[in-house]
Backbone as a printed PyTorch tensor [residue, N CA C, xyz], in Angstrom:
tensor([[[  82.9570, -124.1190, -111.9110],
         [  82.5420, -122.7720, -111.6880],
         [  83.4120, -122.1150, -110.6240]],

        [[  83.7460, -120.8990, -110.6620],
         [  84.5970, -120.2460, -109.7090],
         [  84.0180, -120.4180, -108.2660]],

        [[  82.7260, -120.1720, -108.1680],
         [  82.0750, -120.2020, -106.7770],
         [  82.2970, -121.4420, -106.1560]],

        [[  81.9580, -122.6150, -106.9000],
         [  82.0010, -123.8830, -106.3620],
         [  83.5210, -124.2570, -105.9550]],

        [[  84.4510, -123.8720, -106.7090],
         [  85.8140, -124.0920, -106.4740],
         [  86.1850, -123.4850, -105.1000]],

        [[  85.5490, -122.3310, -104.8620],
         [  85.8440, -121.6170, -103.5590],
         [  84.9800, -122.2140, -102.4420]],

        [[  84.0950, -123.1830, -102.6030],
         [  83.4430, -123.8810, -101.5300],
         [  82.2630, -123.1100, -101.0520]],

        [[  81.4490, -122.3370, -101.8850],
         [  80.2800, -121.7460, -101.4590],
         [  79.1260, -122.8250, -101.4030]],

        [[  78.2940, -122.5750, -100.3220],
         [  77.1660, -123.5030, -100.2610],
         [  75.9960, -123.2100, -101.1700]],

        [[  75.1630, -124.0760, -101.4320],
         [  74.0770, -123.9030, -102.3200],
         [  73.1420, -122.7300, -101.9620]],

        [[  72.9280, -122.5790, -100.6990],
         [  72.0270, -121.5620, -100.1580],
         [  72.5150, -120.2170, -100.5270]],

        [[  73.8250, -119.9220, -100.4100],
         [  74.4950, -118.7040, -100.7930],
         [  74.4330, -118.4580, -102.2990]],

        [[  74.7520, -119.4770, -103.0820],
         [  74.7730, -119.3380, -104.4850],
         [  73.2940, -119.1100, -105.0590]],

        [[  72.3430, -119.8100, -104.4150],
         [  70.9550, -119.5140, -104.8470],
         [  70.4830, -118.0900, -104.5490]],

        [[  70.8660, -117.5890, -103.3910],
         [  70.4720, -116.2360, -102.9800],
         [  71.1340, -115.2890, -103.9470]],

        [[  72.5260, -115.4320, -104.1960],
         [  73.2160, -114.5430, -105.1200],
         [  72.7020, -114.5300, -106.5070]],

        [[  72.2430, -115.7480, -106.9660],
         [  71.7010, -115.9070, -108.3670],
         [  70.3090, -115.1920, -108.3890]],

        [[  69.5030, -115.2860, -107.3670],
         [  68.3270, -114.5630, -107.2940],
         [  68.4720, -113.0490, -107.3310]],

        [[  69.4120, -112.5330, -106.5610],
         [  69.6880, -111.0990, -106.4730],
         [  70.0650, -110.5820, -107.8340]],

        [[  71.0710, -111.3230, -108.4600],
         [  71.5700, -110.8070, -109.8190],
         [  70.4630, -110.9150, -110.8380]],

        [[  69.6090, -111.9690, -110.8480],
         [  68.4910, -111.9590, -111.7350],
         [  67.5080, -110.8350, -111.6130]],

        [[  67.2160, -110.5630, -110.3470],
         [  66.3450, -109.5360, -109.9690],
         [  66.9110, -108.1890, -110.3910]],

        [[  68.2290, -107.9660, -110.2000],
         [  68.8190, -106.7050, -110.5230],
         [  68.8000, -106.5430, -112.0680]],

        [[  68.8830, -107.5870, -112.8340],
         [  68.9170, -107.5060, -114.2220],
         [  67.4100, -107.1500, -114.7090]],

        [[  66.3940, -107.7020, -114.0580],
         [  65.0210, -107.3470, -114.4620],
         [  64.7020, -105.9180, -114.1250]],

        [[  65.2730, -105.3560, -113.1040],
         [  64.8570, -103.9840, -112.6550],
         [  65.8960, -102.9990, -113.1550]],

        [[  66.8150, -103.3720, -114.0040],
         [  67.8250, -102.4900, -114.4710],
         [  68.8980, -102.1490, -113.4100]],

        [[  68.8850, -102.9050, -112.4170],
         [  69.8260, -102.7150, -111.3280],
         [  69.6050, -101.5210, -110.3850]],

        [[  68.5540, -100.8310, -110.5140],
         [  68.3310,  -99.6580, -109.7540],
         [  68.2210,  -99.9620, -108.2670]],

        [[  67.5230, -101.1500, -107.9850],
         [  67.4010, -101.3330, -106.5270],
         [  68.3920, -102.5240, -106.0840]],

        [[  69.2500, -102.8440, -106.9690],
         [  70.2720, -103.9030, -106.6030],
         [  70.9000, -103.5890, -105.3090]],

        [[  71.4660, -102.4900, -105.1120],
         [  72.2800, -102.1510, -104.0060],
         [  71.4220, -102.2630, -102.6710]],

        [[  70.2120, -101.7750, -102.6640],
         [  69.3570, -101.8130, -101.5480],
         [  68.9690, -103.2160, -101.2310]],

        [[  68.6170, -103.9890, -102.2010],
         [  68.2630, -105.4620, -102.0050],
         [  69.5140, -106.2150, -101.4900]],

        [[  70.6740, -105.9730, -101.9530],
         [  71.8440, -106.6400, -101.4830],
         [  72.1400, -106.2540, -100.1050]],

        [[  71.9030, -104.9630,  -99.7790],
         [  72.3170, -104.5090,  -98.3660],
         [  71.2710, -105.0350,  -97.3360]],

        [[  70.0340, -105.3020,  -97.7520],
         [  68.9910, -105.4910,  -96.7750],
         [  68.4730, -107.0090,  -96.7520]],

        [[  68.7590, -107.7730,  -97.8020],
         [  68.1990, -109.0760,  -97.8280],
         [  69.2050, -110.2920,  -97.6550]],

        [[  70.4450, -109.9970,  -97.4580],
         [  71.2870, -111.1120,  -97.3430],
         [  71.0260, -111.9280,  -96.0800]],

        [[  71.3310, -113.1640,  -96.0720],
         [  71.1940, -113.9300,  -94.8860],
         [  72.0660, -113.4550,  -93.8500]],

        [[  71.6890, -113.4940,  -92.5740],
         [  72.4500, -112.9070,  -91.4130],
         [  73.8380, -113.4180,  -91.3500]],

        [[  74.1060, -114.7270,  -91.6600],
         [  75.4640, -115.2590,  -91.5570],
         [  76.2230, -115.1530,  -92.8710]],

        [[  75.6480, -114.4070,  -93.8550],
         [  76.2820, -114.5020,  -95.2360],
         [  77.7070, -113.8710,  -95.3770]],

        [[  78.0800, -113.0390,  -94.3990],
         [  79.4320, -112.5770,  -94.4860],
         [  80.3740, -113.1560,  -93.4700]],

        [[  79.9410, -114.2010,  -92.9430],
         [  80.7980, -114.8490,  -91.8510],
         [  82.0700, -115.3680,  -92.6130]],

        [[  81.9370, -115.7680,  -93.7580],
         [  83.0360, -116.2520,  -94.5140],
         [  83.6670, -115.2110,  -95.3940]],

        [[  84.9670, -115.0190,  -95.3880],
         [  85.5580, -113.9530,  -96.2120],
         [  85.3720, -114.1300,  -97.7360]],

        [[  85.2120, -115.3920,  -98.1220],
         [  84.9890, -115.6700,  -99.5410],
         [  83.5900, -115.1080,  -99.9040]],

        [[  82.6130, -115.3460,  -99.0790],
         [  81.3000, -114.7480,  -99.3790],
         [  81.3320, -113.3120,  -99.4660]],

        [[  81.9920, -112.6810,  -98.4710],
         [  82.1790, -111.2600,  -98.4670],
         [  82.8690, -110.7030,  -99.7140]],

        [[  83.8430, -111.3050, -100.1060],
         [  84.6110, -110.9940, -101.3940],
         [  83.6940, -110.9870, -102.5810]],

        [[  82.8590, -112.0610, -102.7110],
         [  82.0180, -112.1400, -103.8630],
         [  80.9490, -110.9320, -103.8960]],

        [[  80.4330, -110.6860, -102.6820],
         [  79.5430, -109.5560, -102.6020],
         [  80.1810, -108.2300, -103.0050]],

        [[  81.4260, -107.9290, -102.5690],
         [  82.1270, -106.7830, -102.9450],
         [  82.3970, -106.7580, -104.4460]],

        [[  82.7650, -107.8500, -105.0450],
         [  82.9850, -107.8360, -106.4990],
         [  81.6560, -107.5410, -107.2370]],

        [[  80.5970, -108.1230, -106.7930],
         [  79.3030, -107.8600, -107.4230],
         [  78.8940, -106.3690, -107.2400]],

        [[  79.2040, -105.7240, -106.1490],
         [  78.9570, -104.3550, -105.8370],
         [  79.8810, -103.4580, -106.7220]],

        [[  81.0710, -103.8560, -106.9140],
         [  81.9590, -102.9480, -107.8310],
         [  81.3380, -102.9110, -109.2800]],

        [[  80.9730, -104.1120, -109.7110],
         [  80.2300, -104.1940, -111.0310],
         [  78.9450, -103.3140, -111.0700]],

        [[  78.1160, -103.4680, -110.1180],
         [  76.8620, -102.8280, -110.1550],
         [  76.9960, -101.2930, -109.8270]],

        [[  78.0640, -100.9070, -109.0680],
         [  78.2860,  -99.5110, -108.8290],
         [  78.6710,  -98.8300, -110.0860]],

        [[  79.3370,  -99.4370, -110.9190],
         [  79.7590,  -98.8890, -112.2100],
         [  78.6360,  -98.3630, -112.9680]],

        [[  77.4650,  -98.9430, -112.8590],
         [  76.2520,  -98.4840, -113.6090],
         [  75.5780,  -97.3460, -112.8810]],

        [[  76.0710,  -96.8910, -111.7950],
         [  75.5370,  -95.6840, -111.1370],
         [  76.5510,  -94.5660, -111.0720]],

        [[  77.3910,  -94.5580, -112.0280],
         [  78.3670,  -93.4920, -112.1810],
         [  78.1730,  -92.8990, -113.6200]],

        [[  78.1790,  -91.5640, -113.7270],
         [  78.0090,  -90.9380, -114.9560],
         [  79.3830,  -90.8700, -115.7350]],

        [[  79.6290,  -91.7580, -116.6850],
         [  80.8150,  -91.7810, -117.3060],
         [  80.7870,  -90.8480, -118.6270]],

        [[  81.8350,  -90.0710, -118.7370],
         [  81.9940,  -89.1880, -119.9160],
         [  82.3290,  -89.8870, -121.1380]],

        [[  82.1920,  -89.2790, -122.3210],
         [  82.6370,  -89.8890, -123.5240],
         [  84.0980,  -90.2370, -123.4510]],

        [[  84.9020,  -89.3760, -122.9370],
         [  86.3460,  -89.6130, -122.8760],
         [  86.5820,  -90.8750, -122.0040]],

        [[  85.8090,  -91.1390, -121.0850],
         [  85.9720,  -92.3030, -120.2440],
         [  85.7290,  -93.6070, -120.9880]],

        [[  84.9460,  -93.4620, -122.0610],
         [  84.5890,  -94.6800, -122.7740],
         [  85.2530,  -94.7390, -124.1970]],

        [[  86.3560,  -93.9470, -124.4340],
         [  87.1200,  -93.9500, -125.6680],
         [  87.7340,  -95.3840, -125.9430]],

        [[  88.1640,  -95.9910, -124.8090],
         [  88.8320,  -97.1980, -124.9700],
         [  87.9020,  -98.3800, -125.3950]],

        [[  88.3270,  -99.3500, -126.1450],
         [  87.5210, -100.4750, -126.4470],
         [  87.1160, -101.3430, -125.1920]],

        [[  87.8880, -101.2320, -124.1210],
         [  87.6310, -101.9470, -122.9350],
         [  87.3620, -100.9380, -121.8340]],

        [[  86.5200, -101.5830, -120.8510],
         [  86.3200, -100.8100, -119.5920],
         [  87.2420, -101.4180, -118.5580]],

        [[  88.2900, -100.7100, -118.2000],
         [  89.3250, -101.2550, -117.4070],
         [  89.0690, -101.1300, -115.8620]],

        [[  89.0940, -102.2780, -115.1400],
         [  88.9650, -102.2790, -113.7350],
         [  90.3250, -102.7000, -113.1710]],

        [[  90.9370, -101.8640, -112.3610],
         [  92.3370, -102.2310, -111.8790],
         [  92.0980, -102.7080, -110.4920]],

        [[  92.8290, -103.7780, -110.1230],
         [  92.6640, -104.4400, -108.8680],
         [  94.0360, -104.4560, -108.1350]],

        [[  94.0390, -104.1000, -106.9010],
         [  95.2060, -104.1770, -106.1080],
         [  94.9070, -105.0220, -104.8940]],

        [[  95.3900, -106.2450, -104.7650],
         [  94.9670, -107.0860, -103.7080],
         [  95.7890, -108.4030, -103.6530]],

        [[  95.4880, -109.2260, -102.7430],
         [  96.0410, -110.5380, -102.6510],
         [  95.4990, -111.5140, -103.6610]],

        [[  96.0450, -112.7430, -103.7720],
         [  95.7440, -113.6490, -104.8020],
         [  94.1790, -113.9720, -104.8290]],

        [[  93.5700, -114.1160, -103.6650],
         [  92.1300, -114.4000, -103.6650],
         [  91.3510, -113.2550, -104.2920]],

        [[  91.6740, -112.0780, -103.9780],
         [  91.0310, -110.9070, -104.5670],
         [  91.1880, -110.9020, -106.0300]],

        [[  92.4080, -111.0650, -106.4730],
         [  92.7120, -111.0960, -107.9620],
         [  91.8820, -112.2010, -108.7170]],

        [[  91.9500, -113.4120, -108.1340],
         [  91.2580, -114.4890, -108.7830],
         [  89.7390, -114.1370, -108.8020]],

        [[  89.1710, -113.5940, -107.6890],
         [  87.8140, -113.3110, -107.5670],
         [  87.3390, -112.3290, -108.7870]],

        [[  88.0440, -111.4130, -109.0060],
         [  87.6570, -110.4350, -110.0710],
         [  87.6170, -111.0760, -111.4440]],

        [[  88.2250, -112.1720, -111.6620],
         [  88.1790, -112.8150, -112.9490],
         [  86.7400, -113.0080, -113.4890]],

        [[  85.7820, -113.1610, -112.5710],
         [  84.4070, -113.4880, -112.9830],
         [  83.8380, -112.3300, -113.7940]],

        [[  84.3540, -111.1900, -113.5620],
         [  83.8870, -109.9310, -114.3190],
         [  84.2970, -109.9080, -115.7690]],

        [[  85.2290, -110.6870, -116.1500],
         [  85.8070, -110.6940, -117.5020],
         [  84.7850, -111.0050, -118.5740]],

        [[  83.6700, -111.6170, -118.1580],
         [  82.6200, -112.0540, -119.1180],
         [  81.5530, -111.0330, -119.1660]],

        [[  81.5790, -109.9070, -118.3560],
         [  80.5630, -108.8940, -118.2590],
         [  81.0150, -107.6980, -119.1990]],

        [[  79.9940, -106.7640, -119.2620],
         [  80.2080, -105.4810, -119.9840],
         [  79.7210, -104.3930, -119.0810]],

        [[  80.3910, -103.2710, -119.3150],
         [  79.9550, -101.8870, -118.7510],
         [  79.8680, -100.9140, -119.9050]],

        [[  78.6970, -100.3370, -120.1250],
         [  78.4060,  -99.3000, -121.0910],
         [  78.9230,  -99.9830, -122.5030]],

        [[  78.4150, -101.1670, -122.7250],
         [  78.7380, -101.8750, -123.9770],
         [  80.3080, -102.0610, -124.2330]],

        [[  81.0450, -102.0520, -123.1830],
         [  82.4910, -102.2600, -123.3410],
         [  82.8050, -103.5580, -122.4570]],

        [[  83.5690, -104.3900, -123.1230],
         [  84.0580, -105.5590, -122.4610],
         [  84.9280, -105.1810, -121.2730]],

        [[  84.7590, -105.8250, -120.0910],
         [  85.5770, -105.3940, -119.0310],
         [  86.9560, -106.1690, -119.0670]],

        [[  87.9510, -105.3960, -118.8210],
         [  89.2770, -105.9490, -118.7480],
         [  89.7360, -105.6450, -117.2850]],

        [[  90.2600, -106.7550, -116.6960],
         [  90.7900, -106.6500, -115.3690],
         [  92.3580, -106.5130, -115.4400]],

        [[  92.8390, -105.4320, -114.7740],
         [  94.2870, -105.1760, -114.7730],
         [  94.6120, -105.2930, -113.2650]],

        [[  95.6710, -106.1810, -113.0800],
         [  96.1850, -106.4640, -111.6910],
         [  97.4160, -105.6190, -111.2810]],

        [[  97.4220, -105.1740, -110.2050],
         [  98.6520, -104.5410, -109.6660],
         [  99.0520, -105.2660, -108.4040]],

        [[ 100.3440, -105.3020, -108.1950],
         [ 100.7730, -106.0930, -107.0360],
         [ 101.6970, -105.1340, -106.1310]],

        [[ 101.8540, -103.9520, -106.5980],
         [ 102.5770, -102.8540, -105.8780],
         [ 101.7170, -101.9540, -105.1350]],

        [[ 102.2400, -101.1220, -104.3080],
         [ 101.3620, -100.1210, -103.6270],
         [ 101.1370,  -98.8460, -104.4240]],

        [[ 101.9700,  -98.6560, -105.5350],
         [ 101.7550,  -97.5610, -106.3480],
         [ 100.9210,  -98.0460, -107.6420]],

        [[  99.8610,  -97.3930, -107.8600],
         [  98.9930,  -97.8340, -108.9670],
         [  99.2050,  -96.8950, -110.1480]],

        [[  99.7580,  -97.3660, -111.2470],
         [  99.8830,  -96.5390, -112.5070],
         [  98.6590,  -96.7870, -113.2980]],

        [[  97.6590,  -96.0870, -113.1150],
         [  96.3420,  -96.4550, -113.5690],
         [  95.7180,  -95.4570, -114.4910]],

        [[  96.5700,  -94.9910, -115.5020],
         [  96.0010,  -93.9680, -116.4210],
         [  94.9090,  -94.5790, -117.2940]],

        [[  94.7850,  -95.7750, -117.5860],
         [  93.7600,  -96.3870, -118.4690],
         [  92.6530,  -96.9210, -117.6150]],

        [[  92.7230,  -96.8480, -116.2450],
         [  91.6760,  -97.4290, -115.3360],
         [  90.5280,  -96.5080, -115.1880]],

        [[  89.3290,  -97.0280, -115.2050],
         [  88.0820,  -96.2910, -114.8630],
         [  87.7970,  -96.4660, -113.4380]],

        [[  88.0440,  -97.6750, -112.9280],
         [  87.7370,  -98.0530, -111.5170],
         [  89.0720,  -98.7120, -110.9710]],

        [[  89.4340,  -98.2350, -109.7020],
         [  90.5250,  -98.9650, -109.0620],
         [  89.8620,  -99.5630, -107.6830]],

        [[  90.0350, -100.8570, -107.5450],
         [  89.6540, -101.5430, -106.3350],
         [  90.8230, -101.9040, -105.5810]],

        [[  90.9620, -101.4190, -104.3350],
         [  92.1380, -101.7080, -103.4710],
         [  91.5770, -102.4950, -102.2900]],

        [[  92.1330, -103.7330, -102.0790],
         [  91.7250, -104.5360, -100.9230],
         [  92.3780, -103.9530,  -99.6720]],

        [[  91.8210, -104.2600,  -98.5690],
         [  92.2260, -103.6480,  -97.2090],
         [  93.7390, -103.8660,  -97.0830]],

        [[  94.3280, -104.9150,  -97.3880],
         [  95.7350, -105.2130,  -97.0550],
         [  96.6070, -104.3420,  -97.9430]],

        [[  96.1790, -103.7710,  -98.9380],
         [  96.8960, -102.8820,  -99.8270],
         [  96.4970, -101.3970,  -99.8090]],

        [[  95.8240, -101.0100,  -98.7550],
         [  95.1190,  -99.7730,  -98.6460],
         [  96.1310,  -98.5260,  -98.6210]],

        [[  97.3550,  -98.7880,  -98.4570],
         [  98.3720,  -97.7190,  -98.3940],
         [  98.7740,  -97.2200,  -99.8410]],

        [[  98.0130,  -97.6810, -100.8030],
         [  98.3850,  -97.3770, -102.2000],
         [  98.2660,  -95.9320, -102.5140]],

        [[  99.0360,  -95.4060, -103.4000],
         [  98.8230,  -93.9170, -103.8280],
         [  98.1880,  -94.0160, -105.2190]],

        [[  97.3970,  -93.0100, -105.4650],
         [  96.5740,  -92.9630, -106.7110],
         [  96.8740,  -91.7400, -107.5190]],

        [[  96.9470,  -91.8370, -108.8160],
         [  97.1670,  -90.6060, -109.6610],
         [  95.9730,  -89.6330, -109.5090]],

        [[  96.1780,  -88.4000, -109.7450],
         [  95.0830,  -87.4140, -109.7170],
         [  94.3510,  -87.4150, -111.0660]],

        [[  93.6350,  -88.4720, -111.3400],
         [  92.9250,  -88.6300, -112.5900],
         [  91.5020,  -88.9930, -112.2620]],

        [[  90.7580,  -88.9770, -113.2780],
         [  89.2960,  -89.2900, -113.1340],
         [  89.1520,  -90.8790, -113.0670]],

        [[  89.3900,  -91.3230, -111.8400],
         [  89.3620,  -92.7710, -111.6490],
         [  88.4620,  -92.9150, -110.3810]],

        [[  87.4940,  -93.8640, -110.3920],
         [  86.6050,  -94.2100, -109.2480],
         [  87.4430,  -95.0840, -108.3720]],

        [[  87.6280,  -94.6430, -107.1060],
         [  88.3940,  -95.5150, -106.2220],
         [  87.4580,  -96.2370, -105.1770]],

        [[  87.6890,  -97.4590, -105.0070],
         [  86.8470,  -98.3050, -104.1750],
         [  87.7150,  -99.1560, -103.2620]],

        [[  87.3120,  -99.3530, -102.0290],
         [  88.1540, -100.2680, -101.1300],
         [  87.2480, -100.7070, -100.0030]],

        [[  87.7470, -101.7800,  -99.3190],
         [  87.1550, -102.2740,  -98.1020],
         [  88.0010, -101.9820,  -96.9650]],

        [[  88.9870, -101.0230,  -97.1480],
         [  89.8870, -100.5730,  -96.0290],
         [  89.1240,  -99.6440,  -95.1260]],

        [[  89.2290,  -99.8740,  -93.8270],
         [  88.5330,  -99.0280,  -92.8550],
         [  89.0300,  -97.5420,  -92.9470]],

        [[  88.0410,  -96.6830,  -93.0310],
         [  88.1720,  -95.2180,  -93.1620],
         [  88.7310,  -94.7380,  -94.5310]],

        [[  88.6590,  -95.6610,  -95.5250],
         [  89.0870,  -95.2190,  -96.8530],
         [  88.3170,  -94.1150,  -97.4260]],

        [[  86.9560,  -94.0520,  -97.1760],
         [  86.1960,  -93.0000,  -97.6960],
         [  86.3350,  -91.7550,  -96.9430]],

        [[  86.8350,  -91.7480,  -95.6950],
         [  87.0320,  -90.6280,  -94.8070],
         [  88.3440,  -89.8950,  -95.1430]],

        [[  89.1880,  -90.7120,  -95.8420],
         [  90.5610,  -90.1550,  -96.1840],
         [  90.5620,  -89.6730,  -97.6640]],

        [[  91.1400,  -90.5070,  -98.4590],
         [  91.4210,  -90.1510,  -99.7890],
         [  90.4720,  -90.9530, -100.8590]],

        [[  89.7990,  -91.9060, -100.3890],
         [  88.9550,  -92.7050, -101.3000],
         [  87.6350,  -92.1640, -101.5500]],

        [[  86.8450,  -92.8280, -102.4660],
         [  85.4580,  -92.3080, -102.8260],
         [  84.4890,  -93.2900, -102.3720]],

        [[  84.6010,  -94.5780, -102.4360],
         [  83.6770,  -95.5380, -102.0080],
         [  84.3440,  -96.6390, -101.0700]],

        [[  83.7390,  -96.8620,  -99.9740],
         [  84.2000,  -97.7620,  -99.0380],
         [  83.1160,  -98.8130,  -98.7710]],

        [[  83.5300, -100.1150,  -98.6630],
         [  82.6140, -101.2430,  -98.2980],
         [  82.8990, -101.4480,  -96.7710]],

        [[  81.8660, -101.5250,  -96.0050],
         [  82.1700, -101.8420,  -94.5310],
         [  81.0150, -102.6540,  -93.9730]],

        [[  81.3760, -103.5640,  -93.1850],
         [  80.3760, -104.4460,  -92.5200],
         [  79.7280, -103.6840,  -91.3180]],

        [[  78.4490, -103.6830,  -91.2620],
         [  77.7720, -103.0040,  -90.1570],
         [  76.5520, -103.8870,  -89.8580]],

        [[  76.5420, -104.5360,  -88.5700],
         [  75.4200, -105.3280,  -88.2400],
         [  75.2440, -106.5290,  -89.1810]],

        [[  76.4190, -107.0840,  -89.5780],
         [  76.3340, -108.2920,  -90.4850],
         [  75.8030, -107.9120,  -91.8680]],

        [[  75.8460, -106.6270,  -92.2800],
         [  75.3750, -106.1810,  -93.5440],
         [  76.3940, -105.3810,  -94.2610]],

        [[  76.4780, -105.4220,  -95.5280],
         [  77.5200, -104.5700,  -96.2490],
         [  76.9270, -103.1850,  -96.3330]],

        [[  77.8160, -102.1670,  -95.8590],
         [  77.3630, -100.7520,  -95.9510],
         [  78.3090, -100.2430,  -97.0810]],

        [[  77.7110,  -99.2610,  -97.8520],
         [  78.5130,  -98.5040,  -98.8070],
         [  78.6460,  -97.1090,  -98.2870]],

        [[  79.9040,  -96.5720,  -98.1580],
         [  80.1540,  -95.3040,  -97.6770],
         [  80.8050,  -94.5220,  -98.8840]],

        [[  80.1500,  -93.3470,  -99.1760],
         [  80.6570,  -92.5320, -100.2890],
         [  81.1960,  -91.1270,  -99.8500]],

        [[  82.3080,  -90.8030, -100.2880],
         [  82.8250,  -89.4220, -100.0130],
         [  82.6660,  -88.7030, -101.3130]],

        [[  81.5260,  -87.7790, -101.3570],
         [  81.2440,  -87.1110, -102.4650],
         [  82.1870,  -85.9750, -102.8670]],

        [[  82.8520,  -85.4340, -101.8010],
         [  83.7830,  -84.4440, -101.9980],
         [  85.0290,  -84.9790, -102.8070]],

        [[  85.5380,  -86.1120, -102.4530],
         [  86.6550,  -86.7640, -103.1470],
         [  86.2100,  -87.1490, -104.6560]],

        [[  84.9720,  -87.5630, -104.7340],
         [  84.5140,  -87.9340, -106.0540],
         [  84.4590,  -86.6440, -106.9930]],

        [[  83.8820,  -85.6240, -106.4490],
         [  83.7240,  -84.3660, -107.2170],
         [  85.0100,  -83.7030, -107.6520]],

        [[  86.0050,  -83.8790, -106.6620],
         [  87.4450,  -83.3390, -106.9450],
         [  88.0320,  -83.9940, -108.1900]],

        [[  87.5910,  -85.3160, -108.2510],
         [  88.1720,  -86.0380, -109.4820],
         [  87.2870,  -86.0560, -110.6840]],

        [[  86.1870,  -85.3790, -110.6340],
         [  85.2360,  -85.2940, -111.7640],
         [  84.2620,  -86.4600, -111.9200]],

        [[  84.0960,  -87.1900, -110.7990],
         [  83.2860,  -88.4030, -110.8860],
         [  81.8980,  -87.9940, -110.3170]],

        [[  80.8590,  -88.2420, -111.0900],
         [  79.4650,  -88.0560, -110.6590],
         [  78.7880,  -89.3250, -110.3690]],

        [[  78.4280,  -89.4590, -109.0950],
         [  77.6070,  -90.7440, -108.6100],
         [  76.1810,  -90.3860, -108.6900]],

        [[  75.3800,  -91.2770, -109.2740],
         [  74.0170,  -91.0150, -109.5320],
         [  73.2330,  -91.3080, -108.3180]],

        [[  71.9500,  -90.6910, -108.2110],
         [  71.1320,  -90.7160, -107.0780],
         [  70.6760,  -92.0100, -106.5970]],

        [[  70.3350,  -92.9990, -107.4600],
         [  69.8940,  -94.3420, -106.8850],
         [  71.0250,  -94.9450, -105.9190]],

        [[  72.2440,  -94.8380, -106.2750],
         [  73.3510,  -95.3140, -105.3140],
         [  73.5020,  -94.4540, -104.0820]],

        [[  73.3240,  -93.2050, -104.2640],
         [  73.3860,  -92.3100, -103.0810],
         [  72.2930,  -92.6190, -102.0260]],

        [[  71.1770,  -92.9270, -102.5890],
         [  70.0180,  -93.2600, -101.6590],
         [  70.1940,  -94.3700, -100.8150]],

        [[  71.0480,  -95.3300, -101.1810],
         [  71.2650,  -96.5410, -100.4130],
         [  72.5800,  -96.6190,  -99.6750]],

        [[  73.3690,  -95.4280,  -99.7760],
         [  74.7260,  -95.3040,  -99.1950],
         [  74.7020,  -94.3570,  -98.0450]],

        [[  75.7460,  -94.4760,  -97.3240],
         [  76.0340,  -93.4090,  -96.2830],
         [  77.1080,  -92.3640,  -96.9020]],

        [[  76.6290,  -91.1750,  -96.7900],
         [  77.5260,  -90.1260,  -97.3680],
         [  78.4090,  -89.5820,  -96.1790]],

        [[  79.6490,  -89.6390,  -96.3670],
         [  80.6230,  -89.2600,  -95.2990],
         [  81.1010,  -87.8640,  -95.4530]],

        [[  81.1150,  -87.3140,  -96.6330],
         [  81.5170,  -85.9470,  -96.9830],
         [  81.0100,  -85.4410,  -98.2330]],

        [[  80.4150,  -84.2810,  -98.0600],
         [  79.7700,  -83.6160,  -99.3070],
         [  80.6920,  -82.6100,  -99.9280]]])
């Protein structure tokens, strides 16, 4: 299993399994709040742990975006990833999942320019944050500092050893992305 290959301890895997099962039972509505408030204090000390949480959040966030019919015309739900090898390998776990009854396809970019016309979500890791994005209806997510204050829509940031979700509603609205209330309630809004 991918997690074990990366060396996660049993306590962390048990906790993540519990959170994902609970999210499935509740339809994912309180997943983000549970993830933000219930993680063990040392859970993000290791970058691998932090990456897994970010990948899980990307997946769950997709369920709190109102996707149009044109967004779902493709047989696959494309998540484009720009990052180093660990980030790219980590996203492979989502290939077995579905969003809006569409199989997830992960598309990898290794350049700083993202040609993402088929992408619904673009995740950019911090080391690639200088990427440029097309002016299309694409949800942009990153763990780069100030991503949401500049050109991005959603930023993951550590605050008091907890993962914080920052959302720039202005940037999302400009691209025609509607983020649903349950996600907004557990996030920090940086621009309306």
